[in-house]
N, C-alpha and C positions, 0 to 999 in steps of 0.2 A: 033660246031654251030648247027649241027643237033640235038644234045641233048637239046639245048635251045628251038628249035621249038617244039620238042616232049613234053617238060615240059609245054610249053604254051598250046599246043593242049590238053594235059591231064587235065590241070587246067583251061580250057576255061570257064566252067560254074561258077567257083569261081571268076575268073577275071571279067567276065561279070556282075555277081552279085555285086562285089565290085565297079566296075566302074559305074553301075547303081545307087548304093547307093551314091557314090560320086557325081554323076550328080544331084541326088535328093537333096542332102544337099546343093550343090552349087545353085540350082534353088531356094530353100527355103531362103537361105542367100541373094540371089539377090532380091527376093521379099521383104524381110525385109528391106534391104538397100534402095530399091526403095521407100517404104512407108516413111522411115525416111527422105530421101532426099526431098520428096514432102512436108513433114511437115516443114522441115528447110527452104525450098524454100518459102513456104507460109508465115512463120514468117519473113523471110528476106524481102519479098515484103511488108508486113505490116509495117516493120520498115522503109523501104526506101520510103514509100509513105506517104506524109503529108496530111493535110486536103484538099488541093486543088490539090492533085495528084503530089505534089512536091516531088522530091527525097531527100534523106538524105543530100546531099551536100547543096541543096537550104535551107533546114530547118536549118542546122548548120550555114550557112551564115546569115540567118535572125536572129537567136539567137545571133550571134556575133554582129550584128548591134544593136539589142535591148540592149545588155550589154553595148556597147559603149554609147548609148543614155542614159541609166540609170546612167552610171558613170558621164556623163556630167551634168545630172540633179542633181546628188548627190553633185557635186562640186558647182553648183549654189545654192543649198539649204544650203551648209556649209557656203558660202559667205553671204547669207541672214541671216543665224543664227548669224554670227559674227556681222553683222550690228545691228540685233535686240538686241544682248547682250549689245552692246555699247549704244543703245538707252535706254534699261532698266536701265543700270548703271547711265544714266543721269536723270532718273525719280526719283520722291520722294520715299524714302525707310523708312518704319517704323518711322513715325513721333514721336518725343519725347515730351511729355507734362508734365510739372511740375506745379502744382497749389500751391500757397503759399499766406500767409497773409503779404502784403507789409507794413502795418502800424499797430502798436500795438493797437491802439484804434479802429480798425475795426474788426468786426466779420466775420467769414467764410474765406475760401481761394478763394477770388474773383480775385486775381491777378494771372498771369500765364506767363510761358515762353514756347514757342513752337518752337522746332527745326525742320525745313523742309530741309532735306539733301538728296542728292543722295547717291549711294553706295560708291562713292569715298570720301564722307565727305564734299562735296561742297554744298552750299545753303545759307539759311538765318535763323536767329533766331529772332522770334518776342516775345517781352515782353510787356505785358499789365499791367500797375499798376493802380489798382482801388482805388480811394479815395472817400470820401463823396461828395466832390464838383466837382471833375473832374476825368477823366480817361485818362491816357496817354499811347500811344503805341510807342514802339521803335523797330527798325529793325537794325540788325547788320549782315553784310556779313560773311560767314564762308567759309574757304578754307582748305580742308583736315583736318577738325575737329577742327580748331582753327581760331581765328579772330585777326585782327589788333587792334580791340577795346577790351578794358578790358571786360571780361565776369563776371557776378555775379555768386554766388554759384548756384542759381537756373538755370541760363542759362547753366552752365557747366553740371549740372545734366541732363538737357534736351538733350544736345549734347550727353552725355554718354548713355542715353536711346536710342537715334537714332542709334549711332554707335556700340552699344553693349559693350561699355567700351574700344574700341580699341584706341580711342583718348582721349585727355583730356576732 
């Protein structure tokens, strides 16, 4: 044991120099860690502080409420969109007009058939026959692109123009 103390006593300057160097390295490391901690702490405070000084939990709760409100708004918009789609389907769609000459002794195509149908093929077809002495107008109901009344060739063409050829 005495040899141990003698070895320490003989190497005391080296040990003190080594320990001083070790303390200096530890102090420098501690200083660097302290600066990094302050930077992380500053960033954390910025993250957890909202516009009105709210913490992160309050901010996340507010965002969760906003998301719920937006989801409800989206559902309402989807319902309204379906209603509008139905209303649009009931509106007139691409009227089909066919002009023709109803009588051989008349010039020009003054007679016409006009199909006024919605997207489902429901509506009416108007046919006007122009003659020298009189003009007659006929209306026939159309359901799903066809009618309970017989349709002329011109009326069928007008329906085809409206429906894009999907129905007769």
